[in-house]
C-alpha positions in Angstrom: 0.0 0.0 0.0 2.8 2.4 1.0 4.6 1.6 -2.3 1.5 2.3 -4.3 1.1 5.7 -2.6 4.7 6.6 -3.4 4.1 5.7 -7.0 1.0 7.9 -7.1 2.9 10.8 -5.6 5.7 10.4 -8.1 3.4 10.3 -11.0 1.7 13.5 -9.8 5.0 15.3 -9.5 6.0 14.2 -13.1 2.6 15.4 -14.4 3.1 18.7 -12.6 6.5 19.1 -14.2 5.1 18.4 -17.7 2.3 20.9 -17.1 4.7 23.6 -16.1 6.8 22.9 -19.3 3.7 23.0 -21.4 2.5 26.3 -19.9 5.5 28.5 -19.3 4.9 31.8 -17.5 3.6 34.4 -19.9 5.6 37.6 -20.5 3.9 40.9 -19.8 2.6 42.4 -23.0 4.8 45.2 -24.4 3.7 48.8 -23.8 2.7 50.5 -27.0 4.6 53.8 -27.4 4.0 56.5 -30.0 7.3 58.5 -30.4 6.6 61.8 -32.2 9.7 63.4 -33.7 10.7 65.5 -36.7 12.5 68.6 -37.9 14.0 70.5 -35.0 16.4 73.5 -34.6 19.7 73.1 -36.4 21.6 72.7 -33.1 19.8 69.4 -32.4 20.3 66.3 -34.5 16.6 65.3 -34.4 16.9 62.0 -36.2 19.8 60.9 -33.9 17.8 61.9 -30.9 14.7 60.0 -31.9 16.6 56.9 -33.1 18.6 56.8 -29.9 15.5 57.3 -27.7 13.8 54.5 -29.7 16.8 52.2 -29.3 16.8 52.8 -25.5 13.1 51.9 -25.2 13.2 48.9 -27.5 16.4 47.6 -26.0 14.7 47.3 -22.6 12.3 44.7 -24.0 9.3 46.5 -22.4 8.0 48.6 -25.3 6.6 48.3 -28.8 7.6 51.7 -30.3 6.2 53.3 -33.4 7.7 56.5 -34.7 5.9 59.4 -36.4 7.8 62.2 -38.0 4.7 64.4 -38.2 2.9 65.8 -35.1 -0.2 66.0 -37.2 -0.8 62.4 -36.2 -2.4 64.0 -33.1 -5.3 64.9 -35.3 -6.4 61.3 -35.3 -8.0 60.2 -32.1 -8.5 56.8 -33.6 -4.7 56.4 -34.1 -3.9 57.7 -30.6 -6.1 55.2 -28.8 -3.8 52.4 -29.9 -1.0 53.7 -27.6 -0.5 53.8 -23.8 2.0 56.7 -23.9 3.3 59.4 -26.2 7.0 60.2 -26.1 7.3 63.7 -27.5 10.8 64.7 -28.7 10.1 67.2 -31.4 10.4 71.0 -31.2 7.6 71.6 -33.8 9.0 75.0 -34.9 7.9 74.8 -38.6 4.4 73.6 -37.7 3.8 76.6 -35.6 0.6 75.4 -34.0 -1.7 72.4 -33.9 -5.2 72.4 -35.3 -8.0 72.7 -32.8 -8.7 69.0 -33.3 -5.1 68.0 -32.7 -5.1 70.0 -29.4 -8.3 68.5 -28.2 -7.2 65.0 -29.0 -3.8 65.4 -27.2 -5.4 66.8 -24.1 -8.2 64.3 -24.0 -5.7 61.5 -24.5 -3.8 62.4 -21.4 -6.8 63.4 -19.3 -8.4 60.1 -20.1 -5.6 58.2 -18.3 -2.8 57.8 -20.9 0.9 58.9 -20.5 2.9 61.9 -21.9 6.7 61.9 -21.8 8.2 65.1 -23.1 11.9 65.5 -23.6 14.4 68.4 -23.9 13.4 71.3 -26.2 10.1 69.7 -27.2 8.4 71.8 -24.5 9.1 74.9 -26.7 6.6 73.6 -29.3 3.3 75.5 -29.9 4.4 78.6 -28.0 1.0 80.3 -28.4 -0.9 77.4 -26.9 -1.0 78.1 -23.2 -2.5 74.7 -22.2 0.5 72.8 -23.7 2.8 74.6 -21.3 0.5 73.5 -18.5 0.5 70.0 -19.8 4.4 70.0 -19.7 4.5 71.5 -16.2 7.3 73.8 -17.3 8.3 74.9 -20.8 11.2 76.4 -22.7 10.4 80.0 -23.7 12.6 81.5 -26.4 14.4 84.5 -25.2 13.8 83.7 -21.5 14.9 80.1 -20.9 18.5 79.2 -21.6 21.7 77.3 -20.6 25.4 77.8 -20.3 27.9 76.0 -22.5 27.3 72.3 -22.9 29.5 70.3 -20.5 29.7 68.0 -17.6 27.5 68.6 -14.6 26.3 66.7 -11.6 22.6 65.8 -11.3 21.1 65.3 -7.8 18.4 62.8 -7.0 16.0 64.7 -4.7 13.3 62.0 -4.5 14.9 58.7 -3.9 11.6 56.8 -3.4 9.7 57.6 -6.5 9.5 54.6 -8.9 11.4 56.5 -11.6 14.4 57.3 -9.4 14.4 54.6 -6.7 17.9 53.2 -6.4 19.5 55.9 -8.6 22.4 57.9 -7.1 23.7 61.4 -8.1 25.3 61.2 -11.5 27.4 63.2 -13.9 26.4 63.7 -17.5 27.6 65.8 -20.5 24.6 67.8 -21.8 22.9 71.2 -21.8 21.7 72.1 -18.4 18.4 73.7 -19.1 17.5 76.7 -16.9 14.7 79.2 -16.4 12.0 77.0 -17.7 8.7 78.8 -17.3 5.4 77.8 -15.6 3.5 77.8 -12.4 2.0 74.4 -12.4 2.4 72.1 -9.4 5.2 69.6 -10.2 6.9 66.9 -8.3 10.6 67.2 -8.8 12.7 64.1 -9.0 16.1 65.4 -10.2 17.8 68.8 -10.1 21.2 70.4 -11.0 22.9 73.7 -10.0 23.2 76.0 -13.0 26.1 78.4 -13.3 24.1 80.2 -16.0 21.0 81.0 -13.9 22.7 80.7 -10.5 19.8 78.6 -9.3 19.0 75.0 -8.7 17.0 73.8 -11.7 14.5 71.0 -12.0 15.5 68.6 -14.8 13.2 65.7 -14.3 9.7 66.0 -12.7 6.2 64.5 -12.9 2.7 65.8 -12.7 -0.8 64.5 -13.1 -3.0 65.8 -15.9 -6.6 64.7 -15.5 -6.4 60.9 -15.0 -3.1 60.7 -16.9 0.6 61.1 -16.0 3.2 63.5 -17.4 7.0 63.0 -17.2 9.2 66.0 -18.1 12.8 65.0 -19.0 15.0 68.0 -19.7 18.0 65.9 -20.7 18.8 64.9 -24.3 20.7 67.4 -26.5 22.0 64.5 -28.7 22.7 60.8 -28.8 25.7 61.1 -26.5 23.7 62.8 -23.8 20.9 60.3 -24.0 23.4 57.4 -23.7 24.4 58.4 -20.1 23.4 55.2 -18.2 21.2 57.1 -15.6 19.5 59.1 -18.3 18.7 55.8 -20.1 17.1 54.5 -16.9 15.1 57.7 -16.6 13.8 57.3 -20.1 12.8 53.6 -19.7 11.3 54.1 -16.2 9.7 57.4 -17.0 8.0 56.1 -20.1 6.7 53.0 -18.3 5.5 55.1 -15.3 3.7 57.6 -17.6 2.0 54.7 -19.4 1.1 52.5 -16.3 1.7 54.5 -13.1 4.3 51.9 -12.0 7.8 50.7 -12.8 8.8 47.0 -13.1 12.4 46.0 -12.7 
């Protein structure tokens, strides 16, 4: 009898092993990202910036990234609903402004619970559209915002518990240190740096809610070299995931 029970237990274990092999754990579905890019100021290699940003996101294995080189994609609410987050890297200088439909679609997209990750000079887009500045939290205003010479500077992690920055330590990068970004919206600052140009401590990464959605503002990213700083790569990956889902998985 005891031998028979042992055989039954052994057979059950073998069956369980085969079941596990037949049904391996499923990977989490990739987050669908719409990366909007395009012609920028001459000082910024926009294609290099967009391709490097895409490579960082795709390389993490977490994202399915589609790239649009025309911000007029925002005029299609049907197209936008396929994505969990918009990564906005374009300074849309030549476009000037969005159509009323494009503006409405973008704001409703974020208000409805989706993510918006805006990077570097992209906040200078649509200068006459006040609500875009509110969406970004702070924005670059030509003739007011600025930076000193590009070079090495130290970034300080001021919120060490937020999912985007948890575990990160202060780091040095070679980039433009953006200063005097304009706006009065409530923002939650994650990373700062001391600017020799403005003589102030400047917020470089911060987050804010917009309706039911989440906004991440990343002021790093003058070119591919700046984006490849390891900590900046982590900010892009984590920030995009957090904007899309409200959490960060490691």
